[in-house]
C-alpha positions in Angstrom: 14.5 -27.2 -14.5 12.7 -29.7 -12.2 9.6 -29.1 -10.3 11.5 -27.1 -7.5 12.9 -24.6 -10.0 16.4 -25.9 -9.9 18.4 -27.9 -12.4 18.2 -31.7 -12.2 21.2 -33.6 -11.1 23.7 -34.5 -13.6 22.9 -38.3 -12.9 19.4 -37.6 -14.1 20.4 -35.6 -17.2 22.6 -38.7 -18.1 19.7 -41.2 -17.7 17.6 -39.0 -19.9 20.1 -38.8 -22.6 21.3 -42.2 -22.8 21.0 -43.7 -26.2 18.1 -45.7 -27.0 16.6 -47.4 -30.2 14.3 -45.3 -32.5 11.8 -47.7 -33.7 10.9 -45.7 -36.7 14.5 -45.6 -38.0 16.2 -48.5 -36.3 18.9 -46.1 -35.2 20.1 -45.1 -31.7 18.7 -41.8 -30.4 19.9 -39.6 -27.7 16.3 -37.7 -27.4 14.8 -38.1 -24.0 11.9 -40.6 -23.6 8.7 -38.9 -24.8 10.4 -36.4 -27.2 10.7 -36.7 -30.8 13.8 -36.1 -32.7 14.1 -32.5 -33.8 11.6 -31.5 -31.0 12.2 -29.5 -27.7 14.7 -31.6 -25.7 13.0 -30.9 -22.3 11.0 -33.6 -20.6 7.3 -33.7 -21.4 6.3 -32.8 -17.8 8.4 -29.7 -18.0 6.9 -28.8 -21.2 3.3 -29.2 -19.9 4.1 -27.2 -16.8 5.5 -24.3 -18.9 2.5 -24.4 -21.1 0.2 -24.2 -18.1 2.2 -21.3 -16.8 1.9 -19.5 -20.1 -1.8 -20.1 -20.1 -2.2 -18.5 -16.6 0.0 -15.5 -17.6 -2.1 -15.1 -20.6 -5.2 -14.9 -18.2 -3.8 -12.3 -16.0 -5.1 -8.9 -16.5 -3.0 -6.0 -17.0 -2.6 -3.6 -14.1 -3.8 -0.2 -15.4 -4.5 2.1 -12.5 -2.9 3.0 -9.2 -4.1 3.5 -5.7 -1.7 5.2 -3.3 -1.7 5.3 0.6 -1.3 8.8 2.1 0.8 9.1 5.2 4.3 7.6 4.8 3.7 7.2 0.9 2.5 10.4 -0.6 3.3 12.6 2.5 5.0 13.0 5.9 4.5 15.5 8.7 6.9 18.4 8.8 7.1 18.2 12.8 7.2 15.4 15.2 4.0 14.7 17.1 5.4 15.8 20.4 6.7 18.9 19.0 3.3 19.9 17.7 1.6 18.9 21.0 4.0 20.9 22.9 3.7 23.9 20.8 0.1 24.0 20.9 -0.1 23.1 24.7 2.2 26.0 25.5 -0.1 28.5 23.6 -2.9 27.0 26.1 -0.9 27.4 29.1 0.6 24.0 29.6 4.4 23.2 29.2 5.6 19.7 28.8 8.7 18.3 27.0 8.1 17.4 23.4 10.0 14.1 23.9 7.8 12.9 26.7 4.6 13.9 24.8 5.7 11.9 21.8 6.4 8.9 24.0 3.2 9.1 25.5 1.3 9.5 22.2 3.0 6.4 20.7 2.1 4.3 23.7 -1.6 5.5 23.6 -1.8 5.0 19.8 -0.5 1.5 20.1 -3.6 0.4 22.0 -6.2 2.6 20.2 -9.2 1.1 18.4 -10.1 1.9 14.9 -11.6 5.2 13.9 -14.0 6.4 11.3 -16.3 3.4 11.6 -19.0 4.6 14.2 -22.0 6.3 13.0 -25.0 5.7 10.4 -23.7 8.1 7.9 -20.7 9.9 6.7 -21.4 13.1 8.7 -21.7 10.9 11.9 -18.6 9.1 11.2 -16.6 12.3 10.4 -17.8 13.5 13.9 -16.7 10.4 15.5 -13.2 10.8 14.0 -12.9 14.2 15.9 -14.0 12.6 19.1 -11.5 9.8 18.5 -8.6 12.2 18.3 -9.8 14.2 21.2 -9.7 11.1 23.3 -6.1 10.3 22.0 -5.1 13.8 22.8 -6.5 13.5 26.4 -4.9 10.2 27.0 -1.6 11.3 25.6 -1.3 14.3 28.1 -2.8 12.2 31.0 0.0 9.6 30.2 2.6 12.2 30.1 1.6 14.3 33.1 -1.5 13.4 35.0 -1.2 16.9 36.9 -1.6 18.9 33.6 -4.8 21.0 33.2 -6.2 23.1 30.5 -8.7 26.0 30.9 -10.8 24.4 28.2 -9.5 21.1 27.0 -12.0 20.8 24.0 -10.7 24.2 22.6 -7.2 23.0 23.1 -8.0 19.6 21.6 -9.6 21.3 18.4 -6.5 23.5 18.0 -4.2 20.3 17.9 -6.6 18.7 15.5 -6.6 21.6 13.2 -3.1 22.1 13.3 -2.7 18.9 11.1 -4.7 20.4 8.4 -3.1 23.8 8.3 -0.8 24.5 5.3 2.8 23.6 6.2 1.9 20.6 8.4 2.7 18.1 5.7 5.1 17.8 3.0 5.4 15.5 0.0 7.8 12.6 0.2 10.7 12.5 -2.1 10.0 11.7 -5.8 6.3 11.8 -5.3 5.6 15.0 -7.4 7.7 13.6 -10.3 6.0 10.1 -10.1 2.4 11.5 -10.0 3.3 13.7 -13.0 4.9 10.8 -14.9 1.9 8.7 -14.4 -0.6 11.4 -15.4 1.7 11.8 -18.7 1.0 8.1 -19.2 -2.7 8.7 -18.7 -2.7 6.3 -15.8 -5.8 6.8 -13.5 -5.1 7.3 -9.8 -6.9 7.2 -6.5 -6.0 7.4 -2.8 -7.0 4.6 -0.6 -6.2 5.5 3.0 -7.0 5.0 6.6 -6.5 8.7 7.3 -9.5 10.9 8.5 -11.8 13.4 6.7 -8.9 16.1 6.8 -7.1 14.3 4.0 -8.7 16.0 0.9 -7.9 19.4 2.3 -4.3 18.3 3.0 -3.8 17.1 -0.5 -5.2 20.4 -1.8 -2.5 22.3 0.3 0.1 20.0 -1.2 -1.2 20.7 -4.7 -1.6 17.2 -5.6 -5.4 16.8 -5.0 -6.0 17.0 -8.7 -4.1 14.1 -9.7 -6.5 11.6 -8.1 -10.1 10.8 -9.3 -11.3 9.5 -5.9 -10.2 9.6 -2.3 -11.4 6.7 -0.2 -11.3 7.0 3.5 -13.0 5.1 6.3 -15.5 8.0 7.1 -16.9 7.6 3.5 -17.4 3.8 3.7 -17.5 2.7 7.5 -14.7 0.5 6.7 -10.9 0.3 7.0 -8.2 -1.1 4.9 -7.8 -3.8 4.0 -11.6 -4.1 3.6 -12.5 -4.7 -0.1 -15.2 -1.9 0.0 -12.5 0.9 -0.3 -10.6 -0.9 -3.1 -13.8 -1.6 -5.0 -14.8 2.0 -4.6 -11.4 3.2 -5.9 -11.6 0.9 -8.8 -15.2 1.9 -9.7 -14.1 5.7 -9.7 -11.1 4.8 -12.0 -13.2 2.8 -14.3 -11.4 -0.6 -13.9 -11.9 -3.8 -11.9 -10.0 -4.0 -8.5 -7.8 -6.7 -10.1 -6.4 -4.0 -12.4 -5.2 -2.0 -9.4 -1.7 -1.4 -8.3 -1.6 -0.4 -4.6 1.3 1.6 -3.4 1.6 1.9 0.5 3.6 1.5 3.7 1.0 -0.4 5.6 1.9 -3.1 8.1 3.0 -6.5 6.4 -0.2 -8.2 7.5 -2.3 -5.5 6.0 -0.4 -5.6 2.8 -0.7 -9.4 2.6 -4.5 -9.1 3.0 -4.6 -6.5 0.2 -2.6 -8.7 -2.0 -5.2 -11.3 -1.4 -7.8 -9.1 -3.0 -5.9 -9.7 -6.2 -4.6 -6.0 -5.9 -0.9 -5.8 -6.9 1.0 -4.4 -3.9 4.0 -2.1 -3.9 5.5 -2.1 -0.5 7.2 1.4 0.2 9.0 0.0 3.2 11.1 -2.0 1.0 12.0 0.9 -1.3 14.3 3.6 0.4 14.9 5.7 -2.7 12.5 7.6 -5.0 14.1 5.9 -8.0 13.3 2.5 -6.7 9.7 3.4 -6.0 9.3 4.6 -9.5 10.7 1.4 -10.9 8.5 -0.7 -8.7 5.3 1.3 -9.8 6.1 1.3 -13.4 7.2 -2.3 -13.4 3.9 -3.4 -11.9 1.9 -1.3 -14.6 4.1 -2.8 -17.4 3.4 -6.4 -16.4 1.5 -8.9 -18.5 -0.8 -7.4 -21.2 
């Protein structure tokens, strides 16, 4: 192979194998220059490059722990956003089509700022998350129908917020239960690293998978969002490894996954894996890399 990873042209092969005089024996040799008879026939430059690659691989740490994203990776909502908002709104005296609420929500969320970062401590940041969601809900209904009025908006917004931590609001994604059980059977330590809010631990309890994870790292705990190193260092510490031993499994946007990869965390992109069997293969393959 040449430096670009392709086979050298035939002409180069012919030049390398042209007969030449072996000074030690006085006979013609077909060995390439720089390679002794009976040795590896490849050019010395290629041999040096291979040895260098082998040394780098030898220095690589084995990936021994897994950190999962939450939404879109471990779990998914059982209803569309518009359906939930419309159902709860109807119970509070406001009737709007689910599809219009869904469209309004997505337009508002697209331009929303980060959540879980404001506040001097975790309690303050958790309260900030509630207020962040109340504002998203308010803007969603305003964008859908500016004439909509609730007798008590905060009571309504709290009902929407709580609807997403109720049993039945979420379900496991296909293959996740089996994958978690297999990883536990292999004694692989696991954590969750997510930009979800403080409702997440309770949701994982309802889904009966909370016990699989030694830690759940979310923004309100650290005042930071993925891909900030703080969340991954905290997960790694809880799992008893360095961050370079982590495999991260998530469906984050591509730029975020690239940033996580830059932390020396191995990344499994859920977007690229549309079957449970492929996800399992990718995760186990990342763990079974160089020892």
